[in-house]
Each structure stands twice: as structure tokens, then as C-alpha cells.
Rosetta silent file (secondary structure, phi, psi, omega in degrees, C-alpha in Angstrom):
SEQUENCE: MTLNMLFFTITIKKRTMTAEEYLHQEKIQKLRDEYIDKSMKYRYF
SCORE:     score description
SCORE:     0.000 S_00000001
   1 L     0.000  132.089 -179.934  118.729  -29.048  -66.456 S_00000001
   2 L  -115.803  133.463  178.867  115.304  -29.142  -68.083 S_00000001
   3 L  -120.061  110.771  178.555  114.674  -30.429  -71.581 S_00000001
   4 L  -104.785  129.587 -179.489  111.307  -29.569  -73.056 S_00000001
   5 L  -128.120  140.841  179.651  110.380  -31.157  -76.363 S_00000001
   6 L  -124.330  122.756  178.954  107.338  -30.602  -78.495 S_00000001
   7 L  -113.683  131.881  174.960  106.392  -33.092  -81.186 S_00000001
   8 L  -147.398  156.911 -177.675  103.738  -32.420  -83.761 S_00000001
   9 L  -124.634  134.869  176.161  102.779  -33.769  -87.157 S_00000001
  10 L  -110.685  124.221  179.523  101.407  -31.844  -90.101 S_00000001
  11 L  -112.125  126.889  178.883   99.397  -33.843  -92.584 S_00000001
  12 L  -112.857  122.981 -179.058   98.656  -32.381  -95.990 S_00000001
  13 L  -116.278  129.840  179.477   95.935  -34.031  -98.003 S_00000001
  14 L   -66.937  131.040 -177.278   95.309  -33.135 -101.632 S_00000001
  15 L   -97.088  129.463  177.778   91.809  -31.733 -102.020 S_00000001
  16 L   -90.032  143.728 -178.203   89.810  -32.766 -105.044 S_00000001
  17 L   -95.209  141.873  174.270   87.625  -30.167 -106.710 S_00000001
  18 L   -80.809  171.715 -179.641   84.006  -30.752 -107.565 S_00000001
  19 H   -63.442  -38.938  179.928   82.606  -29.827 -110.971 S_00000001
  20 H   -64.742  -43.156  179.045   80.995  -26.689 -109.515 S_00000001
  21 H   -64.481  -39.358  178.785   84.282  -25.559 -107.948 S_00000001
  22 H   -63.062  -45.569  179.037   86.118  -26.205 -111.209 S_00000001
  23 H   -64.597  -37.821  178.831   83.596  -24.125 -113.196 S_00000001
  24 H   -64.459  -45.339  178.516   83.760  -21.358 -110.598 S_00000001
  25 H   -63.890  -37.165  178.300   87.568  -21.230 -110.770 S_00000001
  26 H   -65.184  -40.066  178.123   87.401  -21.217 -114.564 S_00000001
  27 H   -64.869  -43.253  178.568   84.968  -18.270 -114.482 S_00000001
  28 H   -61.149  -43.847  179.883   87.230  -16.370 -112.066 S_00000001
  29 H   -63.562  -39.817  179.074   90.246  -16.984 -114.308 S_00000001
  30 H   -63.848  -45.399  178.433   88.321  -15.770 -117.365 S_00000001
  31 H   -63.391  -40.068  178.822   87.248  -12.570 -115.588 S_00000001
  32 H   -63.602  -43.185  178.868   90.805  -12.001 -114.348 S_00000001
  33 H   -63.950  -40.826  177.462   92.186  -12.432 -117.866 S_00000001
  34 H   -63.225  -41.871  179.191   89.615   -9.981 -119.264 S_00000001
  35 H   -62.718  -42.860  179.720   90.512   -7.444 -116.577 S_00000001
  36 H   -64.920  -43.438  178.866   94.219   -7.780 -117.326 S_00000001
  37 H   -61.577  -42.329 -179.432   93.629   -7.396 -121.065 S_00000001
  38 H   -66.148  -41.003 -178.713   91.481   -4.320 -120.488 S_00000001
  39 H   -71.337  -32.163  178.890   94.006   -2.722 -118.138 S_00000001
  40 H   -70.679  -24.800  179.871   96.901   -3.412 -120.526 S_00000001
  41 H   -65.652  -33.290 -176.222   95.025   -1.606 -123.285 S_00000001
  42 L  -100.082    4.960 -178.208   95.216    1.685 -121.375 S_00000001
  43 L   -84.977  138.397  179.130   98.728    1.262 -120.019 S_00000001
  44 L   -96.521  135.720  178.838  101.472    3.517 -121.306 S_00000001
  45 L  -109.773    0.000    0.000  104.884    2.047 -122.052 S_00000001
């Protein structure tokens, strides 16, 4: 009888955002919101 075991560890570290990354994400969110608003204007219900 053979018993094979595999042990591994996953470490998750919270990543902090720099000011540039924060501004970039904010810009992306703003553009996404504008796109959604524009697309909802032409949507038929």
C-alpha cells in the first residue's frame, strides 16, 4: 500500500494601493459609470 501526501500552504497578503493606483481605479470607475448611464439611455424596456 502506498500513501502519497502533498502539503502546500497558500498565503494571501492584502495589497495596499498607491495614490496613482487609487486615482486610476477611480477614473476607470467614472468611465464605467458614464458608459452604463449612456447605454441605459438608449435601452428599451
